[in-house]
C-alpha positions as CSV (number, residue, x, y, z in Angstrom):
1,X,-3.8,15.1,0.7
2,X,-1.9,17.6,-1.5
3,X,0.5,17.1,-4.4
4,X,3.5,17.8,-2.2
5,X,2.6,14.8,-0.1
6,X,2.4,12.7,-3.2
7,X,5.8,13.9,-4.4
8,X,7.4,13.4,-1.0
9,X,6.0,9.9,-0.8
10,X,7.3,9.2,-4.3
11,X,10.8,10.5,-3.4
12,X,10.8,8.4,-0.2
13,X,9.9,5.1,-2.1
14,X,12.3,6.0,-4.9
15,X,15.2,6.4,-2.5
16,X,15.4,2.6,-2.3
17,X,15.9,0.1,-5.1
18,X,14.3,-2.6,-2.9
19,X,10.8,-3.8,-3.9
20,X,7.7,-2.5,-2.0
21,X,4.0,-2.8,-2.1
22,X,0.9,-1.2,-0.8
23,X,-1.1,-3.0,1.9
24,X,-3.9,-2.2,4.3
25,X,-6.9,-0.1,3.3
26,X,-5.3,1.4,0.2
27,X,-4.5,-2.0,-1.3
28,X,-8.0,-3.2,-0.4
29,X,-9.5,-0.2,-2.3
30,X,-7.3,-1.0,-5.3
31,X,-8.5,-4.6,-5.4
32,X,-12.1,-3.3,-5.1
33,X,-11.6,-1.2,-8.3
34,X,-9.8,-4.1,-10.0
35,X,-12.7,-6.4,-9.3
36,X,-15.5,-3.9,-9.5
37,X,-17.0,-4.3,-6.0
38,X,-19.1,-1.2,-5.1
39,X,-19.1,-1.9,-1.4
40,X,-15.4,-2.2,-1.1
41,X,-14.9,0.8,-3.4
42,X,-16.7,3.0,-0.8
43,X,-13.7,2.7,1.6
44,X,-11.8,6.0,2.1
45,X,-8.3,5.3,3.4
46,X,-6.8,8.1,5.5
47,X,-3.2,6.9,5.2
48,X,-0.9,4.6,3.2
49,X,0.5,1.4,4.4
50,X,3.7,0.2,2.6
51,X,5.5,-3.1,2.9
52,X,9.1,-3.4,1.9
53,X,12.0,-5.8,2.5
54,X,13.8,-5.5,5.8
55,X,16.8,-4.0,4.1
56,X,14.5,-1.6,2.1
57,X,12.9,-0.4,5.4
58,X,16.3,0.2,6.9
59,X,17.3,2.3,3.8
60,X,14.1,4.3,3.9
61,X,14.3,4.9,7.6
62,X,17.6,6.6,7.0
63,X,16.1,8.8,4.2
64,X,13.3,10.0,6.4
65,X,13.1,10.1,10.2
66,X,10.0,8.3,11.6
67,X,7.6,10.4,13.6
68,X,6.5,9.9,17.1
69,X,8.3,9.3,20.4
70,X,10.7,6.4,20.4
71,X,9.3,3.4,22.3
72,X,5.6,4.4,22.0
73,X,5.1,2.0,19.1
74,X,6.6,-1.6,18.9
75,X,9.2,-1.6,16.1
76,X,7.9,-4.9,14.8
77,X,4.6,-3.2,14.0
78,X,6.4,-0.8,11.6
79,X,7.4,2.8,11.5
80,X,5.1,5.8,10.9
81,X,6.1,8.8,8.7
82,X,4.1,12.0,8.4
83,X,4.2,14.3,5.5
84,X,3.6,18.1,5.3
85,X,0.0,18.3,4.4
86,X,-2.0,15.2,5.4
87,X,-0.5,11.9,4.4
88,X,0.6,9.4,7.0
89,X,2.6,6.4,5.9
90,X,3.2,3.3,7.9
91,X,6.3,1.4,6.7
92,X,6.4,-2.3,7.5
93,X,9.3,-4.7,7.0
94,X,8.5,-8.0,5.2
95,X,10.0,-11.1,6.8
96,X,9.3,-14.7,7.6
97,X,8.7,-13.7,11.2
98,X,5.8,-11.5,10.2
99,X,3.8,-13.7,7.8
100,X,0.6,-11.7,8.3
101,X,2.2,-8.8,6.5
102,X,3.2,-10.9,3.5
103,X,6.5,-11.4,1.8
104,X,7.8,-9.0,-0.9
105,X,7.9,-9.7,-3.8
106,X,6.3,-13.2,-3.5
107,X,2.9,-12.0,-2.4
108,X,2.8,-8.9,-4.6
109,X,0.4,-8.2,-7.6
110,X,0.5,-5.2,-9.9
111,X,-2.8,-3.3,-10.2
112,X,-3.0,-0.2,-12.3
113,X,0.7,-0.1,-12.5
114,X,1.1,-0.2,-8.7
115,X,2.5,-3.1,-6.6
116,X,-0.1,-4.2,-4.0
117,X,-0.2,-7.2,-1.6
118,X,-2.4,-10.2,-2.4
119,X,-5.9,-10.6,-1.1
120,X,-4.9,-13.6,0.9
121,X,-2.2,-11.5,2.7
122,X,-4.7,-8.7,3.3
123,X,-7.0,-11.2,4.9
124,X,-4.3,-12.4,7.2
125,X,-3.3,-8.9,8.2
126,X,-6.9,-7.9,8.9
127,X,-7.5,-11.0,11.0
128,X,-4.2,-10.3,12.9
129,X,-5.3,-6.7,13.4
130,X,-8.7,-7.8,14.8
131,X,-7.0,-10.2,17.2
132,X,-4.6,-7.5,18.4
133,X,-7.5,-5.0,18.8
134,X,-9.4,-7.6,20.9
135,X,-6.4,-8.1,23.2
136,X,-6.1,-4.4,24.0
137,X,-9.9,-3.9,24.2
138,X,-10.2,-1.6,21.1
139,X,-13.8,-2.5,20.2
140,X,-14.0,0.0,17.3
141,X,-10.9,-1.5,15.7
142,X,-12.4,-5.0,16.1
143,X,-15.5,-3.9,14.3
144,X,-13.4,-2.2,11.6
145,X,-11.3,-5.3,11.1
146,X,-14.4,-7.5,10.9
147,X,-15.9,-5.3,8.2
148,X,-12.7,-5.4,6.2
149,X,-12.5,-9.2,6.6
150,X,-16.0,-9.5,5.2
151,X,-15.1,-7.3,2.2
152,X,-11.9,-9.2,1.5
153,X,-13.6,-12.5,1.5
154,X,-16.2,-11.2,-0.9
155,X,-13.4,-9.9,-3.2
156,X,-11.6,-13.3,-3.1
157,X,-14.9,-15.1,-4.1
158,X,-15.4,-12.6,-6.9
159,X,-11.8,-13.0,-8.1
160,X,-12.1,-16.8,-8.0
161,X,-15.3,-16.6,-10.0
162,X,-13.6,-14.5,-12.6
163,X,-10.7,-17.0,-12.6
164,X,-8.0,-14.3,-11.8
165,X,-4.5,-15.8,-11.5
166,X,-3.3,-17.2,-8.2
167,X,-1.5,-14.8,-5.9
168,X,1.5,-17.1,-5.7
169,X,3.8,-16.1,-8.6
170,X,6.3,-18.4,-10.3
171,X,9.9,-17.4,-9.8
172,X,10.3,-16.1,-13.4
173,X,7.2,-13.9,-12.9
174,X,8.6,-12.5,-9.7
175,X,11.9,-11.7,-11.5
176,X,10.0,-9.9,-14.2
177,X,8.2,-7.9,-11.6
178,X,11.4,-6.8,-10.0
179,X,13.0,-5.9,-13.3
180,X,9.9,-4.0,-14.4
181,X,9.8,-2.0,-11.2
182,X,13.5,-1.0,-11.3
183,X,13.5,-0.6,-15.0
184,X,10.5,1.7,-15.0
185,X,12.4,4.1,-12.7
186,X,15.6,4.1,-14.7
187,X,13.7,4.5,-18.0
188,X,11.4,7.3,-16.9
189,X,13.5,9.4,-14.5
190,X,14.2,12.1,-17.0
191,X,10.5,12.4,-17.7
192,X,9.5,13.3,-14.2
193,X,8.4,16.9,-13.5
194,X,11.1,19.2,-11.9
195,X,13.3,16.2,-11.1
196,X,10.5,14.6,-9.1
197,X,10.4,10.8,-8.9
198,X,8.6,9.1,-11.8
199,X,7.2,6.6,-9.3
200,X,4.3,9.0,-8.6
201,X,2.8,8.2,-12.0
202,X,2.8,4.5,-11.1
203,X,0.0,5.1,-8.6
204,X,-2.4,6.2,-11.4
205,X,-5.2,4.1,-12.7
206,X,-4.5,3.8,-16.4
207,X,-6.0,5.8,-19.3
208,X,-4.3,8.0,-21.8
209,X,-0.8,9.3,-21.0
210,X,-0.8,12.6,-19.2
211,X,1.7,15.5,-19.2
212,X,4.4,14.9,-16.6
213,X,3.3,17.9,-14.6
214,X,-0.1,16.3,-14.1
215,X,1.2,13.1,-12.6
216,X,1.1,14.2,-9.0
217,X,-2.4,15.3,-9.5
218,X,-3.4,12.0,-11.0
219,X,-1.6,9.9,-8.4
220,X,-3.8,8.1,-5.9
221,X,-6.8,9.5,-7.8
222,X,-9.2,6.8,-6.8
223,X,-7.7,6.1,-3.5
224,X,-9.1,9.4,-2.3
225,X,-7.0,9.7,0.9
226,X,-8.4,11.9,3.6
227,X,-6.7,13.4,6.6
228,X,-9.8,12.6,8.7
229,X,-10.3,9.1,10.0
230,X,-12.0,6.6,7.7
231,X,-15.8,7.0,8.0
232,X,-16.5,3.7,6.4
233,X,-17.0,0.6,8.6
234,X,-13.3,-0.2,7.9
235,X,-10.3,1.7,6.9
236,X,-7.8,1.2,9.7
237,X,-4.1,0.4,9.1
238,X,-3.3,-3.3,8.9
239,X,-1.6,-3.2,12.3
């Protein structure tokens, strides 16, 4: 995945003031780094799965036209967006009707400056993906989902052992999360390279501040997206 893909994804997410979060394999990988699990850290996502509010998804779908032939993918399973070089993004609407995908911002954590869905939501989505794969006879996807479920349960146990905070945030904490997300964009917009969205830098993994021009290169550094299918036992999209 090239820097242009990162910048395009940043522009796409920055086009909406609505909250969003990573889910699927990319979120699982970030949890793996947060909790230091070497097996889960071996996952190599080949796309990015993003959950936003229903209104946010509507806004983003007007900013960028989804790829694929209309009708070939059920709308309730999200929309797919392809970028120039390699990155494929699945955009999913959060709602009470689709609990397996979680609710934004209630089920959101911030890891390394990036909003991601909770481990409990990731577990639900992978279980739902496994059931759906079984219904359509996709044996490979069933095995992938089973592997991810195993990894997520291990991460939950590790998190609980470390006494990491519950994924259910108090209302005030959720408000601070929203204010921080929007405030970051407003405060740092002028610092972005060549007018690019500063949201790219929020995908980094900490460390000393870097020049603005280096942010796209740093973005998704440890996520290590690959255009090829995930070669680990897991790595499929949440749906």
